[in-house]
C-alpha positions in Angstrom: -7.1 -10.4 -9.2 -4.2 -11.7 -11.4 -3.3 -8.1 -12.3 -3.2 -7.2 -8.6 -0.8 -10.1 -7.9 1.5 -9.2 -10.8 1.6 -5.6 -9.9 2.4 -6.4 -6.3 5.3 -8.6 -7.4 6.7 -5.9 -9.5 6.3 -3.3 -6.8 8.0 -5.6 -4.3 11.1 -6.1 -6.5 11.5 -2.4 -7.1 11.1 -1.5 -3.4 13.5 -4.3 -2.4 16.1 -2.8 -4.8 15.5 0.6 -3.2 16.0 -0.9 0.3 19.2 -2.6 -0.8 20.5 0.8 -2.1 19.7 2.4 1.2 21.4 -0.4 3.1 24.5 -0.2 0.9 24.8 3.5 1.2 24.9 3.3 5.0 21.6 5.1 5.4 19.5 4.0 8.4 16.6 2.0 7.0 14.4 2.0 10.1 12.9 5.5 9.4 12.0 4.2 6.0 10.2 1.2 7.5 8.4 3.5 10.0 7.3 5.8 7.2 6.0 2.8 5.1 4.0 1.6 8.1 2.5 5.0 8.6 1.6 5.2 4.9 0.1 1.7 5.1 -2.2 2.6 8.0 -3.1 5.9 6.4 -4.2 4.1 3.2 -6.0 1.5 5.2 -8.0 4.3 7.0 -8.7 5.9 3.6 -9.9 2.6 2.2 -12.3 2.0 5.1 -13.4 5.7 4.9 -14.3 5.3 1.3 -16.3 2.2 2.2 -18.1 4.1 5.0 -18.9 6.9 2.7 -20.1 4.6 0.0 -22.4 2.4 2.2 -23.7 4.6 5.0 -23.3 8.4 4.6 -24.3 9.0 0.9 -27.8 8.5 -0.3 -26.4 7.1 -3.5 -24.5 3.9 -2.7 -24.2 3.2 -6.4 -21.6 6.0 -6.6 -18.5 4.5 -8.0 -15.5 4.5 -5.7 -14.4 1.0 -6.8 -11.5 2.2 -8.9 -10.1 4.3 -6.1 -10.6 1.4 -3.6 -8.8 -0.9 -6.0 -5.8 1.5 -6.4 -5.6 2.0 -2.7 -5.7 -1.8 -2.1 -3.0 -2.4 -4.6 -0.7 0.2 -3.0 -1.4 -1.3 0.5 -0.6 -4.8 -0.7 2.6 -3.7 -2.3 3.8 -1.8 0.8 2.7 -4.6 3.2 4.4 -7.3 1.1 7.6 -5.2 0.8 7.6 -4.8 4.6 7.2 -8.6 5.0 9.9 -9.6 2.5 12.6 -7.0 3.3 12.4 -6.8 7.0 15.3 -8.6 8.6 
């Protein structure tokens, strides 16, 4: 869990820097926010899809999707936190 928090913090800082560059170069930031929200919801759907596959559809619930679920959740937390901290 600590690794997840540290990774999210590093991702937030780099994405905040990217947003500042976009703002300084007079590029409209709203499409970037919309794209990030779309990606966030897509990853959320993928995460729940993996849970559905793992628990209901397959006859082998011990099949290991945990690493992929962890990676997807880290990316989702990073994007969501960036949206919260950079939206003004």
